[in-house]
N, C-alpha and C positions, 0 to 999 in steps of 0.2 A: 511165391515161386519165381525163380530166376530162369529166364529163357537163355538158350544157347547164344552166346555172343561170338562174333567173328572178330578176333583181335589179331592182327598180323604179328607174326613172330620175327619175320625177316623182311628186309626191303633192299632193293637195288635201284641204281640210277642207270638211265640209258638215254640216248639221243640219236637222231637220224635226219637225213635229208632225202627228199624224193623229187624227181622231175618227170613230168608226163604232159602230153597235150590235153589231158582231161584232169580237171581239178581233183575229183575223188581219187583217181588213180595215182596222182602225185602224193596224196596223203597215204595211200596204201604203200607206195614205194618208200616213204619216210618211215612208216611203221616197220617195214621189212628191214630197212637199214638199221633201225634201232633194235631189231630182233624180237619184236612183240606183235607182229602181224597175225600170228597163229592163235591168239587169245581173243576172248570176248571181253574187251576192256570196259570197265565201269569207272566213270569219273567220280572221285570222292573229294571231299574237302580237305582241310589243311592240317589234320592232327597226326603228329608222329607219335605212335603208341609208346607207353612206358616199356622199357626193357627190350624194345625192338632192336634187332641187330642189323647193321648194314653189311651186306655181303656183296661180293663181286657180281657183275652182270652174268658171268658164266655160271656161277653157283646158283643165282636166283633163277635163271632160265632152266636149270636142271631140276628145280623143285616144282616146276609148273608143267601140267599136261596140256597137250594141244587141245584147243576147244574150251579150256577152263574159263570160268568167269573170274576175271582178275581185276581187283581194285587198283586204281592208280591215280596219282595227281599228275595231270598232263597239261602241257602248254603246247600250242601249235599256232603256226602262222603260215599263211599261203599268199602267194602273189603270182600274177602273170605279167607284171610290169618289168620289162628289162632293166637290170641293174638296181632294182629297188631292194634295199637291205631288209630282210626279214629276220626276226629273232624270236626264240622261244627259250625260256629259262625256268628252272625249278631251283628254289633255294631251301635250305634246311637249317634250323637252329635247334641244337640238342641241349637239353637242360643238364646242369651239373648233377642234379639228383636223378638217378636212373629210374626212380619210381614216379617221377613227374612226366607229363607229356610235353612234347616239343611241337614245333610248327614247321609246316612246309608251305612255301608260297610259290605261286606261278605267275609268269608274265609272258605275254606274247604281243608283238607289235612290229613296228617298222622303224628303221633309222638308228637303232641302238647297236653299238659295237658289242662284240663278245664280252669284253671286260665290263662295259657299262651295264649290260643286262645282268651279268653275274653279280656285280656289286649291288644292283637294285634288288634282285630277288633275295640275296643274303640279308640285306638290310630289312626288307619287309618281314622275313621270317623272324629275325632277331627282335624287331620292334613288336611284332605280335606276341612273342613269348614274354618280352619284358613287360608289356602292358597287363598281361594276366597276373603278374606279380606286383602290380601297383607301381611300376617304374615308368614314369612318363618323362620323356626328355624332349627338348626342342627339336623338331624334325629338321630344322635348318642347321643343326650341329652336324659336323662331318661324321659319317658312319664310323670311321676308324676310332674317333674319340668316344662315341657312344658305345661301341663294342668293348672298349677298355673299361668303361664304367660297368657294363653288364658283367664282364668277367670279374672285376674287382668286388662286385656284390655277390659273387658266387652263384650267379644265375645261369650263365651260358658257358658250356664247356667247349663247344665246337660249332662252327658254321661252315657251310659249303654250298656250292652251286654247280649245276650242270646246265650248260647253255649250248644251243646250236644256232648258228647264224648262217645265212647264205644270201647271195645276191640273186635276184630274179634272173632267169635264163635270158641270155642276150637275144634269143630268137622267139621269146614270148611263151615258152612252155610254162605250165604251172610249176612253181617251185614251192615245196612245203618243207618246213622245219618243225621238228618235234623234240621235246625234252620231257622226261617222265621219271617220277619216283614210283616204282612198281612194288606192290605189297605181295608177299607170299603168306598165305594163311595155312 
């Protein structure tokens, strides 16, 4: 007997920044900025379901009811150090075969620019997908070169990243950044 399985049919990306004198409230502000504060977010791991459609943030939010339990892959970073660069990124690697699953990666930390964080999470997602298909490449090889190999082998059709960065507030307020891949079931 097969149990009911919750497989997302749609997914959207979002990101936000929040600042407040209290740590938790800066996180709440970042979720509000991202448009996902009104949900009960459940962190899930890294699988992009087969045949899942990526929709706009507006379309995804329209499919979710306030208070809903919503699965998401989320990255967050918080600081109260003035001028400290915080980053949060989510990357996606979509397989060429729509019946296969892809990978979502997340990274959160400090000191990475928007571009470096985006490249990093895209690379992680693509590498995770490639290794599930037996493709192991030297991690020291530039990602652009590895991406071309993945595409040439017909493995990956698309990669993308959503990143939020912000410098810590100059007056020491808590600054939180979030990036998320949000699933609609």
